[in-house]
C-alpha positions as a LaTeX table, in Angstrom:
\begin{tabular}{lrrr}
\hline
Residue & $x$ (\AA) & $y$ (\AA) & $z$ (\AA) \\
\hline
Unk1 & 13.18 & 18.85 & 13.25 \\
Unk2 & 15.87 & 20.22 & 10.95 \\
Unk3 & 15.28 & 23.85 & 10.01 \\
Unk4 & 15.58 & 24.82 & 6.33 \\
Unk5 & 18.42 & 27.25 & 6.99 \\
Unk6 & 20.39 & 24.47 & 8.71 \\
Unk7 & 19.97 & 22.34 & 5.59 \\
Unk8 & 21.29 & 25.16 & 3.40 \\
Unk9 & 24.33 & 25.65 & 5.62 \\
Unk10 & 24.85 & 21.91 & 6.00 \\
Unk11 & 24.77 & 21.40 & 2.25 \\
Unk12 & 27.53 & 23.88 & 1.43 \\
Unk13 & 29.63 & 23.15 & 4.53 \\
Unk14 & 29.51 & 19.37 & 4.19 \\
Unk15 & 30.31 & 19.68 & 0.49 \\
Unk16 & 33.44 & 21.64 & 1.39 \\
Unk17 & 34.31 & 19.09 & 4.09 \\
Unk18 & 34.02 & 16.20 & 1.63 \\
Unk19 & 36.11 & 18.15 & $-0.87$ \\
Unk20 & 38.86 & 18.83 & 1.69 \\
Unk21 & 38.77 & 15.26 & 3.02 \\
Unk22 & 39.18 & 13.80 & $-0.46$ \\
Unk23 & 41.78 & 16.28 & $-1.71$ \\
Unk24 & 44.87 & 14.47 & $-0.33$ \\
Unk25 & 43.87 & 11.18 & $-1.98$ \\
Unk26 & 42.58 & 12.33 & $-5.35$ \\
Unk27 & 44.34 & 10.33 & $-8.11$ \\
Unk28 & 45.33 & 7.58 & $-5.62$ \\
Unk29 & 44.13 & 4.00 & $-5.88$ \\
Unk30 & 42.15 & 2.58 & $-2.99$ \\
Unk31 & 44.92 & 0.14 & $-2.07$ \\
Unk32 & 47.35 & 3.07 & $-1.87$ \\
Unk33 & 44.97 & 4.96 & 0.40 \\
Unk34 & 44.59 & 1.99 & 2.73 \\
Unk35 & 48.34 & 1.39 & 2.79 \\
Unk36 & 48.94 & 4.98 & 3.87 \\
Unk37 & 46.02 & 5.58 & 6.25 \\
Unk38 & 45.15 & 2.12 & 7.53 \\
Unk39 & 42.28 & $-0.36$ & 6.98 \\
Unk40 & 39.55 & 2.27 & 7.28 \\
Unk41 & 41.27 & 4.62 & 4.84 \\
Unk42 & 41.39 & 8.37 & 5.26 \\
Unk43 & 38.97 & 9.49 & 7.99 \\
Unk44 & 40.46 & 12.84 & 9.04 \\
Unk45 & 42.01 & 15.68 & 7.10 \\
Unk46 & 45.51 & 15.04 & 5.84 \\
Unk47 & 47.90 & 17.67 & 4.51 \\
Unk48 & 47.01 & 19.03 & 1.07 \\
Unk49 & 47.96 & 22.36 & $-0.51$ \\
Unk50 & 50.22 & 23.05 & 2.49 \\
Unk51 & 47.43 & 22.85 & 5.06 \\
Unk52 & 44.62 & 20.87 & 6.69 \\
Unk53 & 41.04 & 21.36 & 5.61 \\
Unk54 & 41.98 & 23.13 & 2.38 \\
Unk55 & 39.29 & 23.20 & $-0.29$ \\
Unk56 & 39.86 & 22.55 & $-3.99$ \\
Unk57 & 38.51 & 24.05 & $-7.20$ \\
Unk58 & 35.30 & 22.07 & $-6.56$ \\
Unk59 & 34.30 & 24.27 & $-3.63$ \\
Unk60 & 35.73 & 27.39 & $-5.21$ \\
Unk61 & 33.46 & 26.95 & $-8.22$ \\
Unk62 & 30.49 & 26.06 & $-6.02$ \\
Unk63 & 30.92 & 29.35 & $-4.16$ \\
Unk64 & 31.14 & 31.36 & $-7.37$ \\
Unk65 & 28.07 & 29.54 & $-8.70$ \\
Unk66 & 26.20 & 30.56 & $-5.55$ \\
Unk67 & 27.40 & 34.13 & $-5.93$ \\
Unk68 & 26.22 & 34.24 & $-9.53$ \\
Unk69 & 22.76 & 33.05 & $-8.52$ \\
Unk70 & 22.53 & 35.65 & $-5.79$ \\
Unk71 & 23.60 & 38.43 & $-8.14$ \\
Unk72 & 20.98 & 37.28 & $-10.66$ \\
Unk73 & 18.30 & 37.36 & $-7.95$ \\
Unk74 & 19.32 & 40.89 & $-6.97$ \\
Unk75 & 19.19 & 41.81 & $-10.65$ \\
Unk76 & 15.66 & 40.47 & $-10.86$ \\
Unk77 & 14.63 & 42.54 & $-7.85$ \\
Unk78 & 16.33 & 45.70 & $-9.14$ \\
Unk79 & 15.77 & 45.45 & $-12.90$ \\
Unk80 & 12.78 & 43.11 & $-13.11$ \\
Unk81 & 14.68 & 40.32 & $-14.85$ \\
Unk82 & 17.22 & 37.64 & $-13.96$ \\
Unk83 & 19.89 & 37.00 & $-16.58$ \\
Unk84 & 20.83 & 33.61 & $-15.12$ \\
Unk85 & 23.13 & 32.40 & $-17.87$ \\
Unk86 & 25.07 & 35.62 & $-18.44$ \\
Unk87 & 25.48 & 36.44 & $-14.75$ \\
Unk88 & 26.34 & 32.82 & $-13.95$ \\
Unk89 & 28.97 & 32.89 & $-16.68$ \\
Unk90 & 30.50 & 36.09 & $-15.32$ \\
Unk91 & 30.71 & 34.49 & $-11.89$ \\
Unk92 & 32.71 & 31.60 & $-13.31$ \\
Unk93 & 34.85 & 34.03 & $-15.30$ \\
Unk94 & 35.66 & 35.80 & $-12.03$ \\
Unk95 & 36.75 & 32.42 & $-10.69$ \\
Unk96 & 38.93 & 31.98 & $-13.80$ \\
Unk97 & 40.67 & 35.25 & $-12.99$ \\
Unk98 & 41.40 & 34.02 & $-9.46$ \\
Unk99 & 43.34 & 31.21 & $-11.11$ \\
Unk100 & 45.66 & 33.72 & $-12.74$ \\
Unk101 & 44.02 & 33.41 & $-16.16$ \\
Unk102 & 42.55 & 36.45 & $-17.86$ \\
Unk103 & 39.33 & 35.68 & $-19.76$ \\
Unk104 & 38.69 & 37.03 & $-23.23$ \\
Unk105 & 35.56 & 38.87 & $-22.08$ \\
Unk106 & 34.84 & 41.08 & $-19.08$ \\
Unk107 & 33.99 & 39.17 & $-15.93$ \\
Unk108 & 32.40 & 42.28 & $-14.45$ \\
Unk109 & 30.24 & 45.02 & $-15.86$ \\
Unk110 & 30.25 & 46.95 & $-12.59$ \\
Unk111 & 31.31 & 46.29 & $-9.02$ \\
Unk112 & 33.25 & 43.05 & $-8.50$ \\
Unk113 & 31.37 & 42.10 & $-5.33$ \\
Unk114 & 32.71 & 40.66 & $-2.11$ \\
Unk115 & 33.57 & 37.03 & $-2.91$ \\
Unk116 & 36.51 & 37.65 & $-5.23$ \\
Unk117 & 38.18 & 39.70 & $-2.51$ \\
Unk118 & 38.99 & 36.66 & $-0.37$ \\
Unk119 & 42.65 & 35.81 & $-1.03$ \\
Unk120 & 42.17 & 32.09 & $-0.28$ \\
Unk121 & 40.03 & 31.83 & $-3.39$ \\
Unk122 & 42.97 & 32.96 & $-5.51$ \\
Unk123 & 44.93 & 29.81 & $-4.68$ \\
Unk124 & 45.17 & 27.38 & $-7.59$ \\
Unk125 & 43.86 & 24.00 & $-6.44$ \\
Unk126 & 44.21 & 21.64 & $-9.41$ \\
Unk127 & 41.37 & 23.13 & $-11.50$ \\
Unk128 & 39.80 & 20.93 & $-14.15$ \\
Unk129 & 41.12 & 21.34 & $-17.68$ \\
Unk130 & 37.66 & 21.31 & $-19.24$ \\
Unk131 & 36.38 & 24.18 & $-17.10$ \\
Unk132 & 39.52 & 26.24 & $-17.69$ \\
Unk133 & 39.47 & 25.70 & $-21.45$ \\
Unk134 & 35.75 & 26.32 & $-21.88$ \\
Unk135 & 35.84 & 29.55 & $-19.89$ \\
Unk136 & 38.98 & 30.72 & $-21.64$ \\
Unk137 & 37.27 & 30.15 & $-24.99$ \\
Unk138 & 34.16 & 32.12 & $-23.97$ \\
Unk139 & 33.55 & 35.10 & $-26.23$ \\
Unk140 & 30.29 & 36.28 & $-24.66$ \\
Unk141 & 28.73 & 35.48 & $-21.26$ \\
Unk142 & 26.40 & 32.51 & $-21.57$ \\
Unk143 & 28.13 & 30.99 & $-24.61$ \\
Unk144 & 28.02 & 27.21 & $-24.76$ \\
Unk145 & 31.39 & 25.45 & $-24.98$ \\
Unk146 & 32.86 & 23.80 & $-28.03$ \\
Unk147 & 33.47 & 20.46 & $-26.36$ \\
Unk148 & 31.70 & 17.15 & $-25.78$ \\
Unk149 & 32.77 & 16.73 & $-22.17$ \\
Unk150 & 30.66 & 15.07 & $-19.51$ \\
Unk151 & 33.22 & 15.54 & $-16.74$ \\
Unk152 & 32.06 & 15.78 & $-13.14$ \\
Unk153 & 32.84 & 19.51 & $-13.04$ \\
Unk154 & 29.15 & 20.16 & $-13.70$ \\
Unk155 & 27.81 & 18.12 & $-10.78$ \\
Unk156 & 30.30 & 19.16 & $-8.11$ \\
Unk157 & 29.39 & 22.88 & $-8.37$ \\
Unk158 & 25.62 & 22.74 & $-8.94$ \\
Unk159 & 24.18 & 22.34 & $-5.41$ \\
Unk160 & 23.41 & 26.08 & $-5.03$ \\
Unk161 & 20.89 & 25.81 & $-7.87$ \\
Unk162 & 18.90 & 23.29 & $-5.85$ \\
Unk163 & 19.10 & 25.43 & $-2.73$ \\
Unk164 & 17.86 & 28.46 & $-4.61$ \\
Unk165 & 14.96 & 26.44 & $-6.02$ \\
Unk166 & 13.99 & 25.35 & $-2.52$ \\
Unk167 & 13.97 & 28.96 & $-1.36$ \\
Unk168 & 11.96 & 30.18 & $-4.33$ \\
Unk169 & 9.38 & 27.44 & $-3.76$ \\
Unk170 & 6.23 & 27.98 & $-5.81$ \\
Unk171 & 7.97 & 30.71 & $-7.80$ \\
Unk172 & 10.16 & 28.08 & $-9.49$ \\
Unk173 & 8.92 & 24.65 & $-10.50$ \\
Unk174 & 11.08 & 21.54 & $-10.25$ \\
Unk175 & 11.31 & 21.61 & $-14.03$ \\
Unk176 & 12.63 & 25.16 & $-13.94$ \\
Unk177 & 15.22 & 24.18 & $-11.34$ \\
Unk178 & 16.25 & 21.34 & $-13.66$ \\
Unk179 & 16.47 & 23.66 & $-16.66$ \\
Unk180 & 18.51 & 26.27 & $-14.79$ \\
Unk181 & 21.01 & 23.60 & $-13.78$ \\
Unk182 & 21.28 & 22.48 & $-17.40$ \\
Unk183 & 21.85 & 26.08 & $-18.50$ \\
Unk184 & 24.63 & 26.71 & $-15.97$ \\
Unk185 & 26.27 & 23.32 & $-16.59$ \\
Unk186 & 26.32 & 24.04 & $-20.30$ \\
Unk187 & 28.60 & 27.00 & $-19.67$ \\
Unk188 & 31.53 & 24.58 & $-19.47$ \\
Unk189 & 30.45 & 21.08 & $-20.54$ \\
Unk190 & 28.85 & 20.26 & $-23.88$ \\
Unk191 & 27.77 & 16.64 & $-23.41$ \\
Unk192 & 24.10 & 16.10 & $-22.47$ \\
Unk193 & 25.03 & 13.63 & $-19.73$ \\
Unk194 & 27.22 & 16.20 & $-17.99$ \\
Unk195 & 24.35 & 18.66 & $-18.04$ \\
Unk196 & 21.58 & 16.20 & $-17.12$ \\
Unk197 & 23.51 & 14.64 & $-14.25$ \\
Unk198 & 24.00 & 18.10 & $-12.79$ \\
Unk199 & 20.30 & 18.88 & $-13.28$ \\
Unk200 & 19.27 & 15.68 & $-11.52$ \\
Unk201 & 21.59 & 16.60 & $-8.66$ \\
Unk202 & 20.01 & 20.06 & $-8.40$ \\
Unk203 & 16.53 & 18.54 & $-8.16$ \\
Unk204 & 17.65 & 16.13 & $-5.43$ \\
Unk205 & 19.28 & 18.95 & $-3.45$ \\
Unk206 & 16.15 & 21.07 & $-3.77$ \\
Unk207 & 13.90 & 18.31 & $-2.50$ \\
Unk208 & 16.24 & 17.49 & 0.39 \\
Unk209 & 16.38 & 21.17 & 1.35 \\
Unk210 & 12.59 & 21.13 & 1.34 \\
Unk211 & 12.62 & 18.24 & 3.81 \\
Unk212 & 12.08 & 15.25 & 1.50 \\
Unk213 & 13.71 & 11.88 & 2.10 \\
Unk214 & 16.54 & 10.90 & $-0.22$ \\
Unk215 & 14.57 & 8.05 & $-1.89$ \\
Unk216 & 11.68 & 10.45 & $-2.53$ \\
Unk217 & 14.02 & 13.12 & $-3.89$ \\
Unk218 & 15.54 & 10.58 & $-6.26$ \\
Unk219 & 12.08 & 9.68 & $-7.56$ \\
Unk220 & 11.51 & 13.33 & $-8.45$ \\
Unk221 & 14.91 & 13.60 & $-10.12$ \\
Unk222 & 14.33 & 10.45 & $-12.18$ \\
Unk223 & 10.92 & 11.69 & $-13.22$ \\
Unk224 & 12.44 & 14.96 & $-14.42$ \\
Unk225 & 15.21 & 13.12 & $-16.23$ \\
Unk226 & 12.89 & 10.73 & $-18.03$ \\
Unk227 & 11.29 & 13.53 & $-20.06$ \\
Unk228 & 14.60 & 14.80 & $-21.45$ \\
Unk229 & 16.42 & 13.49 & $-24.53$ \\
Unk230 & 19.76 & 11.88 & $-23.81$ \\
Unk231 & 18.88 & 10.96 & $-20.22$ \\
Unk232 & 19.79 & 7.26 & $-20.46$ \\
Unk233 & 23.30 & 7.31 & $-18.98$ \\
Unk234 & 22.32 & 9.41 & $-16.00$ \\
Unk235 & 19.12 & 7.52 & $-15.25$ \\
Unk236 & 20.87 & 4.15 & $-15.42$ \\
Unk237 & 23.66 & 5.38 & $-13.15$ \\
Unk238 & 21.19 & 6.55 & $-10.48$ \\
Unk239 & 19.18 & 3.35 & $-10.68$ \\
Unk240 & 22.35 & 1.29 & $-10.39$ \\
Unk241 & 23.37 & 3.21 & $-7.28$ \\
Unk242 & 19.92 & 2.58 & $-5.76$ \\
Unk243 & 20.07 & $-1.11$ & $-6.61$ \\
Unk244 & 23.55 & $-1.56$ & $-5.15$ \\
Unk245 & 22.47 & 0.26 & $-1.99$ \\
Unk246 & 19.81 & $-2.41$ & $-1.46$ \\
Unk247 & 22.28 & $-5.28$ & $-1.86$ \\
Unk248 & 24.31 & $-6.82$ & 0.94 \\
Unk249 & 27.88 & $-6.51$ & $-0.26$ \\
Unk250 & 31.02 & $-4.58$ & 0.71 \\
Unk251 & 30.68 & $-0.86$ & 0.08 \\
Unk252 & 34.08 & $-0.70$ & $-1.60$ \\
Unk253 & 33.00 & $-3.28$ & $-4.18$ \\
Unk254 & 29.72 & $-1.47$ & $-4.86$ \\
Unk255 & 31.46 & 1.86 & $-5.33$ \\
Unk256 & 34.00 & 0.27 & $-7.67$ \\
Unk257 & 31.10 & $-1.05$ & $-9.76$ \\
Unk258 & 29.80 & 2.51 & $-10.12$ \\
Unk259 & 33.08 & 3.82 & $-11.57$ \\
Unk260 & 35.74 & 6.26 & $-10.48$ \\
Unk261 & 33.82 & 9.51 & $-10.57$ \\
Unk262 & 35.73 & 11.33 & $-13.27$ \\
Unk263 & 32.59 & 11.71 & $-15.38$ \\
Unk264 & 29.34 & 13.26 & $-14.25$ \\
Unk265 & 27.01 & 10.27 & $-14.02$ \\
Unk266 & 29.60 & 8.17 & $-12.17$ \\
Unk267 & 30.35 & 10.91 & $-9.65$ \\
Unk268 & 26.64 & 11.42 & $-9.03$ \\
Unk269 & 26.04 & 7.68 & $-8.67$ \\
Unk270 & 28.88 & 7.22 & $-6.16$ \\
Unk271 & 27.62 & 10.13 & $-4.09$ \\
Unk272 & 24.03 & 8.87 & $-4.18$ \\
Unk273 & 25.11 & 5.40 & $-3.13$ \\
Unk274 & 27.17 & 6.73 & $-0.22$ \\
Unk275 & 24.32 & 8.94 & 0.97 \\
Unk276 & 21.84 & 6.05 & 0.76 \\
Unk277 & 23.91 & 3.57 & 2.78 \\
Unk278 & 25.53 & 5.99 & 5.25 \\
Unk279 & 24.97 & 5.44 & 8.96 \\
Unk280 & 25.50 & 9.17 & 9.44 \\
Unk281 & 27.03 & 12.13 & 7.65 \\
Unk282 & 30.62 & 11.35 & 8.63 \\
Unk283 & 30.30 & 7.71 & 7.55 \\
Unk284 & 28.96 & 8.79 & 4.16 \\
Unk285 & 31.80 & 11.23 & 3.58 \\
Unk286 & 34.42 & 8.65 & 4.47 \\
Unk287 & 32.87 & 6.15 & 2.05 \\
Unk288 & 32.77 & 8.76 & $-0.70$ \\
Unk289 & 36.50 & 9.52 & $-0.70$ \\
Unk290 & 38.11 & 6.11 & $-0.11$ \\
Unk291 & 38.01 & 4.72 & $-3.63$ \\
Unk292 & 39.92 & 4.73 & $-6.89$ \\
Unk293 & 39.39 & 7.99 & $-8.72$ \\
Unk294 & 38.15 & 11.53 & $-8.18$ \\
Unk295 & 37.89 & 11.47 & $-4.39$ \\
Unk296 & 37.52 & 15.19 & $-3.77$ \\
Unk297 & 34.67 & 15.56 & $-6.25$ \\
Unk298 & 32.73 & 12.52 & $-5.05$ \\
Unk299 & 33.37 & 13.69 & $-1.49$ \\
Unk300 & 32.03 & 17.15 & $-2.32$ \\
Unk301 & 28.92 & 15.84 & $-4.08$ \\
Unk302 & 28.16 & 13.33 & $-1.31$ \\
Unk303 & 28.71 & 16.13 & 1.21 \\
Unk304 & 26.18 & 18.35 & $-0.54$ \\
Unk305 & 23.61 & 15.54 & $-0.41$ \\
Unk306 & 24.33 & 14.53 & 3.18 \\
Unk307 & 24.48 & 18.10 & 4.43 \\
Unk308 & 21.13 & 18.98 & 2.85 \\
Unk309 & 19.68 & 15.77 & 4.30 \\
Unk310 & 21.03 & 15.99 & 7.85 \\
Unk311 & 21.81 & 19.69 & 8.32 \\
Unk312 & 24.90 & 21.50 & 9.56 \\
Unk313 & 24.58 & 20.22 & 13.11 \\
Unk314 & 25.39 & 16.72 & 11.88 \\
Unk315 & 28.89 & 17.78 & 10.76 \\
Unk316 & 31.51 & 16.88 & 13.39 \\
Unk317 & 33.38 & 19.86 & 14.79 \\
Unk318 & 36.74 & 18.26 & 14.04 \\
Unk319 & 35.88 & 18.71 & 10.36 \\
Unk320 & 34.56 & 22.25 & 10.74 \\
Unk321 & 37.22 & 23.82 & 12.97 \\
Unk322 & 40.08 & 23.77 & 10.42 \\
Unk323 & 37.89 & 24.09 & 7.30 \\
Unk324 & 39.17 & 26.77 & 4.96 \\
Unk325 & 36.76 & 29.66 & 4.30 \\
Unk326 & 34.18 & 28.29 & 6.73 \\
Unk327 & 32.80 & 31.74 & 7.52 \\
Unk328 & 32.49 & 32.62 & 3.82 \\
Unk329 & 30.67 & 29.35 & 3.10 \\
Unk330 & 28.28 & 29.95 & 5.98 \\
Unk331 & 27.62 & 33.50 & 4.80 \\
Unk332 & 26.80 & 32.38 & 1.26 \\
Unk333 & 24.49 & 29.66 & 2.57 \\
Unk334 & 22.70 & 32.19 & 4.77 \\
Unk335 & 22.31 & 34.63 & 1.89 \\
Unk336 & 20.96 & 31.89 & $-0.39$ \\
Unk337 & 18.37 & 31.12 & 2.24 \\
Unk338 & 17.49 & 34.73 & 3.08 \\
Unk339 & 17.96 & 36.75 & $-0.10$ \\
Unk340 & 15.08 & 35.60 & $-2.28$ \\
Unk341 & 12.54 & 35.99 & 0.51 \\
Unk342 & 11.77 & 39.67 & 0.07 \\
Unk343 & 12.09 & 42.14 & $-2.81$ \\
Unk344 & 15.05 & 44.45 & $-2.76$ \\
Unk345 & 13.70 & 47.79 & $-1.68$ \\
Unk346 & 10.43 & 46.28 & $-0.45$ \\
Unk347 & 8.62 & 47.60 & 2.58 \\
Unk348 & 9.82 & 44.69 & 4.72 \\
Unk349 & 13.49 & 45.44 & 4.15 \\
Unk350 & 15.27 & 48.28 & 5.89 \\
Unk351 & 17.83 & 50.47 & 4.13 \\
Unk352 & 20.84 & 48.97 & 5.90 \\
Unk353 & 19.94 & 45.44 & 4.87 \\
Unk354 & 19.27 & 46.57 & 1.31 \\
Unk355 & 22.67 & 48.21 & 1.07 \\
Unk356 & 24.38 & 45.11 & 2.45 \\
Unk357 & 22.74 & 42.90 & $-0.14$ \\
Unk358 & 23.42 & 45.22 & $-3.04$ \\
Unk359 & 27.01 & 45.69 & $-1.95$ \\
Unk360 & 27.71 & 41.97 & $-1.63$ \\
Unk361 & 25.88 & 40.96 & $-4.81$ \\
Unk362 & 25.86 & 43.75 & $-7.40$ \\
Unk363 & 23.49 & 42.73 & $-10.22$ \\
Unk364 & 25.98 & 42.16 & $-13.03$ \\
\hline
\end{tabular}
């Protein structure tokens, strides 16, 4: 039996693995990938950003999203309220500063926390133009962007919302998990499909972290989608991925039919398909990156799904050993699992643990 904490760790680690595996072949056509790496395509890390196992902006933004959630939870425990949108926005603004870009508003209203202090996160790893522009244009934390983008930058960073929902359990309904994902996606992307695809992903991650099967988790996500205006593109993309997964045809052809992953619903559909047909976690990751298009993002999203489904123990060590920021990713996953369980300052929490939490995740 896979323990919940192993699913949390697996989700974030496997997402980073898929991101790093796909990074060297992003923007390359499938025939180019096969010509360079052989008939099975890329199956091991290749050099990217002057190293092996280097993450991209996808994992960077996922980590800052997780940090923002944790700081909001601490804020709820300390102040009695959780300012999800504002604190989530400040987390992404801190990421923007790591990219050498100074936002127009303060990213911090107090202590900067621990995450921003890791120098590896200050490396610029081909960040998406939409995220950069939207955050640069932000005039107050939580402001919605002035764009109509449905790029995959919403889906690739949203897994922590699902993990948090799983940990909160009865304290947060599936609908509230969905709505929180929409709120945080809308910090950078204005198109409903970008927001709803991310929200569907968050629901699937939550259900997988709770121990559901992937088909069952998809049913819950589709049910949540169906009640929201503008859900058509995302719902059709998921249903197409499910249908193709049931057909007997080459995986490469099926993935090509789903798109290239540059936009949110396509990236989600490719990841869902790969997770549905995968023999194991490694097989699913390899499928998710060997295609035309946004290989690191589809790899990251598929990794989040597969890691939440199979747990961290399913990730081969040859992927984990060189993975950049592995210890940081594991720490964030552990804190997502542990932090919401007891009130800050409650009787069941000793002073040392309280200080550690407050120091790592100041509520601002």
